[in-house]
C-alpha positions as CSV (number, residue, x, y, z in Angstrom):
1,M,34.2,-8.0,20.9
2,L,37.9,-8.6,20.3
3,K,37.5,-7.7,16.6
4,I,36.0,-4.3,17.7
5,L,38.9,-3.7,20.1
6,K,41.4,-4.3,17.3
7,Y,40.0,-1.4,15.3
8,L,39.4,0.8,18.4
9,K,43.0,0.6,19.5
10,K,44.0,3.6,17.4
11,Y,41.1,5.7,18.7
12,W,41.0,4.7,22.3
13,Y,41.2,8.4,23.4
14,Y,38.1,9.3,21.5
15,A,36.2,6.2,22.6
16,I,36.7,7.3,26.2
17,L,36.0,11.0,25.7
18,A,32.7,10.6,23.7
19,P,30.7,8.9,26.5
20,L,32.2,11.3,29.1
21,F,31.1,14.3,27.1
22,M,27.6,12.7,26.6
23,I,27.3,12.4,30.4
24,V,28.3,16.1,30.8
25,E,25.7,17.0,28.2
26,V,22.9,15.1,30.0
27,G,23.9,16.7,33.3
28,M,23.7,20.2,31.8
29,D,20.3,19.4,30.3
30,M,19.1,18.3,33.7
31,L,20.4,21.5,35.3
32,L,18.7,23.6,32.7
33,T,15.3,22.1,33.6
34,M,16.0,22.6,37.3
35,Y,16.7,26.3,36.7
36,M,13.7,26.7,34.6
37,S,11.4,25.2,37.2
38,K,12.9,27.5,39.9
39,M,12.3,30.5,37.6
40,I,8.7,29.5,37.2
41,N,8.1,28.6,40.9
42,Y,9.7,31.7,42.4
43,G,9.1,34.3,39.6
44,V,6.0,33.6,37.6
45,Q,3.8,32.2,40.3
46,T,4.6,35.0,42.7
47,G,4.5,37.7,40.1
48,N,8.1,38.8,40.9
49,M,9.4,39.9,37.5
50,D,12.8,40.9,39.0
51,R,13.4,37.3,40.0
52,I,12.7,36.1,36.4
53,I,15.2,38.6,34.8
54,L,18.0,37.6,37.1
């Protein structure tokens, strides 16, 4: 572990940002599926096309 930290010293900023951006990406993917399920539940099943377009 100490050998890895020696090489990571120069790039510590990127080593912290990369996992944070990955967490944000996963969160956005989860939000997308939630919005798609709401669109299907409230728009397609009820036949309300105005709800789907918005």
